[in-house]
N, C-alpha and C positions, 0 to 999 in steps of 0.2 A: 423373529426379531432381527432388525438390521444390525449388521456388523460393519462398521466403517473403519477402513484402514486409511490413515492420513500419512502420506509420504512427504515429510517436511524437508524443505531446503535447509532450514536451521531450526533449532529448538526455540519455541515461542518466547519472546521477551517483550511483553506488552508495555513495560516501562521504558523500553529502549527505542521502539519503532512503531509506526502505524501498522506495518505488516504483522507485527506480533499481536497488536490489539485486534486486528482483523481475524487472525487465526483463532485467537481465544474466543471471539464471538461465535465463530462457526462451531468450535468444540463445545461451547456451552449449549448451543442449540441442540446438537446431536445428543448430548447427555440429558438435556431436559426432556427429550423424547424417549429416554431410557434405552437408547441404542448403545450397544457395546462399541467402544472406540479403542483403537490401537493407534498410537502415534509412533512412527518409525522414521529415523533420520540418520543420514550418513555423517553429519557434522558432529564436532565435539561439543559437549555441553559447557555452558558458561555458568558462573555463579549467579548470573542475573536471570536465567531462564526460569519460567514458572514451574512449580512442582505439580506435574500432571497427575501424580498419584493421588493428590488431595481431591481431584475431580473424578477419581475412580477410572482413570484412563491408563491402559497398559502402555508401556513404552518398550521400544526395541531399537538398539543401535544396529544399523545395517551398513553394508559396504557396497560400493559401486564395482561393477565388473567382477562380480563374485557370485558363484552359483549357490552360496548359502542363502541368498534371497529367494531362490526358487523353492528350496525346501521349506523356508519360512512361510511363504505365501500359500504353498500347496496345503500346508497344515492348517493355516489360518482360515482360508476360504472365505474372505470377506464378500459381502453383497454389494458394497460400495467402496471404491478406491478414489480418494481425493489427492490429486497431485498439487503440491504447493509450489507454484511457478512452473513454467514450461520446461525448465532444465530437468526437473525431476521426472516429468513425463518422458523426456528423451532418454533418460538413463534407465528407467524402470518400466516404462509403458509396454514395451514388447514382452517383457517377462510376465506382467499382469495379464496381457491379452492371451498369452500362451497357456498359462496355468490356471487362470480364473476368467475364462472367456465370457461368462454370464454376469460378471460383476459390472455394475454401472461405473463408468469412468468419468470423473469430474475433474476439470482443471480450474483451480483458482488462480487467475492470471496475476492478481495483486495490482499490477498496472501493465500497460504495454511497454515492455522493456525496450523493444526496438524503437518505439516512438521517443522515449526518453533519451536513448543513446544517440539517435539521429539528430535530435534537437541539440544535444550537447556538442556533437561534431560540427554542426553548422555554426554554432556559437564560436567554437575554437577557430573555425575557418573564416569567421567574419562575414558569413553569408546569411541570407534570410531563408528560413526553413519553408519547404513546400511539401505537401503530402506525397507528391509523386516520387520524391526521393526514397520513400520507403519501399516502393515497388521493385527496385533493383537492389535492395539492401538485404544481404544474406541473413542477418539476424531476424529481420521481419519474415523472411521465407521460412526460417526454422520455427519461429514462434507461431505463425499462422498454420503451418503444417501440424504442429502440436494441437492447436485448437480444433482443427478438422478431425484429428484422430480420436478426440474425446467425444463423449456423448453430450456433455454439457460443459460449457465454459462460463465461469462466473466473472462478470465484468463489474468492476467497482465504480466505473465512470460511464455515464450515459454518452459522453462525447466519444469515448473509445468504442463503445458498442456500435454507435451510429457510423463511426469511421469504418469498422469492419464490414458492416452491412452495405454501406453506400459506395465505399472506395475499393473494397476487396470482394464484394458480392458473396459474403459469407451468409449462409442460410440463418435467419434469425431464430429458427428453432433450436440451433446449437448454442445460442447465447442467452444468458440470463443476467439482467441488471440487478445486482445486489450490492448496494453501497454499505457504508458502516451502518450497523443496526443498533440504534440508541434508545435509551429510555427518555420519556418525556421530562422536560425540565419543569418541576413543580414550582408554584408561586413561593412556597416557603424556602425553597433552595435559592431562588433569586434574591429574596430579602436578606439572606445571610451573606451575600457577596459584598466585598469591599466597595465603598462608594467611589465616585470620581475623585473626591478630595483625598481619600485615603490611599489612593494608588499613585505610583510615580514610576518614571523611567520606561525605557523600551526593553523588550526582550525578544530574542529569537531562539528557537529550540529545534533540535533535530540531530539524529544520529550522524556522526561524522564519517561513518562508513559509506553513507549515501552521497554520491557526487553532487547532486543539486544543493544539499545542505552545506557542503564544504565551499562550494562556489558562492553561495549567498553570503557567507561570513566574510569572504575576501571582498566581495562587491560592497558590502556595508563598510568594511574597514577602509577601503581605498577610495570609493566614489561617493558614498552617501553620508557617512558619519562625519567626515571632515567639514561638510557644509551644515549638516543638521545640528551639530553640537554648538556651532557659533550662533545659530538662531534660537537655540534653547539652552542657555548656558548652565542651567541647573540639572538638566536631564542627563541620564547615563544610559549606555547601551550594554545590556547583559546578554551574553551568549552562553547557552547551555546545549550540551549534546553528549551522548554516550560515545565511547571509543575515540576520544580526542587524542591525537598523537602530539609529540613534543612540538612539532612545527605549528600545529594548530594552537597550542597553549602559548606559544611565543607571540601570538597576536595580541595577547593581553597587554594593554597600555593604560594603567590607572591615571596617568597624567592627562590622557586624552578622554578619560571617562569611558573607556572601552574595555569591558571586563569579560574575559573568557573563563568560564567557571566549570566547564566539564559536565559530567553527569548530574542531572537533577534527581534528587531522591523522590520528588513528586512533581511531575509536570504540571498538575493542576494547581499546586501551591505557587509555583513559580509564575504561572500565567495569570492567575487571578489577582495577584498583587501588583502586576504591571499595569500601566495605563494603556499601552499599545503593544501588540505583537507586530514586529516589523520584519517581514520576510519577502523581499522583492525577488522572487525566484526567476532566474533567467532561462532555465530549462527544467524539464520534468514531465511527469505523466501521472495518471491516476488521481486519487483524492489525497489531500494533505492533512495528515493527522494533527499537525500543529494548529491548523485553523479550526478543526473540530474541537480540540481542547479549548481554544480561545472562545468560541461561541458558547460552549457549555459553561464557561466561567465568566461570561459577560465582558470579555476583553475585545475591543475592536481590533481589526487587522488592517495592515497596509501591505499590499502585494501587487503583483503584475497580473496580466490576463492569463498567463500560464499557471500562476499560483491559484487563481480563483476558478480555473477551468473545471467544469463539471460539478462544481460544489453548490451553486446557489440557483441554478435554473434561471427562471424569469424574476426571481425575487431580488430586491436590492441587497447589495453586499453590505457586510457589517464593518464598513470602514472605507478604505480607498483602494481602487484598482486603477493603476496607470502604468503604461510602458514608457512614458516620457519622464526622464530623471528629474527635470526641473519641476514639472507639475506634481510628481510624486512627493518631492520634498516640501513644496509649498502647501499642498493639501494635508500633509502629515502634520505640519506645524499647526494648522488650523484645527485639526482633529484633536491634537494633544492639548490645546489651550482652550477650546470652546466646549463648555460643558454640555450645551444643548445638542451640538453635533455628535458629541461622544455618546450621549444617552440614546440618541436615535440610532446610531450605529450598533450600540449594544442590543437594542430591541430588535433590530434587523437580524442579528445573529441568533437570538432566541427563536425568531420566526423561522429561520432556515432550518434549524434543528427540528422544530415541531413539525414542519410540513414535508421535509425531504428525507428524513432518516428514521421513520417510524419503525421501531423494533418489531412489533407484532406483525405489521403488514408484510415486511420483507422476509421475516422468518416463515410466514405462511406461504409466500410466493415460492420460496426455495423448497419447502416440504412438498408443495403441490407439484412442482416441476419434477422432483425426484420420483414421486409416486406415479405420475402419469407416464414418465419416460420408462420407468422399470416395467410397467404393465404392457408397454408397446415397444420393448427394446429392439426386437428384431426388425420390426417395420421402421423404426427410427433409424437404425443403422443401414437398412436397405436404401432408404431415402438419401442417406449421406454417402453417395457413391465415391466422391473424391476422398472422403475420410477413410473408407475401406481400402481404396487404392493406395493411399499413403501409409496405411497400417501395414499392408502387404510389403511394400518396398522398404519401409522403416524396419520391419521385423527382419528382413533379409540383410540389409546393410548394417544397421545398428547391432543386431544380434551377433553377426559374425565378427564385427570389429570388437565387440565386448568379449566374445569368447576368445578371440586372439589375444587381447590384453590379459584376460584371465589366465590363459595358458602360459603367456610370457611371465606373468607374476609368479606363477607356481614353479617355473624353471629357475628363478633367481635364487 
């Protein structure tokens, strides 16, 4: 039987972030295969994290730069180790390689952090982003080194998988495209959704700890809503998101019909009662959970090319995609008021979910990749020479830095 150790960046909160939803989907797949699963994490638990014990998943709080992890993993002896984001591979990868060399090492990238942060920096600098900027970006070097050290890296976005293959010459054998894995939307579920007439207002939703979400709220407040509210005098803008701080909540302006409401108890309920999800993201990476929620609940979306990136392939978007502010506002008004346009956008969203996020297909893709890679693990690693080289140097540099920090901590 397989024993999977997941080393989490945080404890999963599927109601707070798309990353939490993604992790839960992976855990559910492993348990459906009757694999033994242990989830270990150095972060503190919040009241919103899912109770993994109800899924029969063992949990363990671990510490960085501490040899207690060595004893833990030597005793556990997992057959698969999945790192939740490259930072966890940097912290614990050398210990896994040293004490469980035969364990399959999988990195779930979530998104390309370096791409998101580089786009953010160019926005702050008032410049246009170009992919060549990543090649001299230290975070990209760290992230891609982590990808090379692992046996398989799960890519949530086709765009990011292709970027790594075409622009960074990463061997595609190391990369596996696994987007959100979703159930089919059945006709009876569609029939229960609120109608065009029953819905009202705009909504945006997203964890306030995530920089693109904080930015989009400010962009809405300062640039978009002042114009849009004049064109639609009865509409309201509702902003939801976990971990809102006081300065985020201070954006709440009822007189302007701009409401900041904090955490939503149910993202699905919030989204399905809105007429449009309005989230013109100015930077970001990966796939956007807010738009998945929108499509599943029949709510058209208005966003930018970055917001829609990697989500719909060649299929028509379920709403509006525009990087021009004036066009975005004009088309949003039409979508909000024209029932026929709205219904077509809704149908486009259903079609995107049905064709691009088939749960059974991608689950089987992942299981097949794990099986074939484990059967040929040594040949797979021999083929990945640069990964082996980076593993050697990382073990030497990261190991001794970690041991130094560990010794320093013990002396305090």
